[in-house]
C-alpha positions, 0 to 999 in steps of 0.5 A: 658299127656299120662299115660304109663304102656303098650308099645308105638311105636317109630313113635307115640313119633316123632309125639309127638315130633313135637309140643314140644321143639327141637323134644323131648319128656318129660317124667316121668318115675316110677321105681318102678311101671315101669310106664311113662308118656309122653307128657305134657308141664312140668316134674313137671305136669307128676310127679304131675299125678304119685304122685296122682296115688299112686307113691312115690317121690323118683321113680320118675325121669324127661327125655326127649325122643329124638325119632329122634335120635338112640336108645343111643341117645333116652333118655337125663337124664335132668329134674328139678325135678330130683335136690334131695339132700336128695337123693344125687341127687345134679344136673338135670341129674341121677347122680346113674348109676343104677338108670341110667340103670334102666330108661334105661330098663324100656324106652326101654321096654315101646317103640316098 
């Protein structure tokens, strides 16, 4: 598991994706602290790591990174940790377009 508040190279993500399912890298982002944790088997492990270091649940979103696809297809918004009816998110995706855009901006800022 790698905790990122600095940039990571796309090539590093490609290497990580070789050991994961279907060429993806699981990630959890903290849209308030502008952090991302990558390279773990479960989003819930990454979520726990961030919570233990002071992140708030409502700021954490699970995504999959697809480093072998185009920039437009890089982020897949799909994780069990995203199901939060109390926040109006009733799916594994990220239903709010503003939150999706924050996630997109953060990911693109952290990946070289």
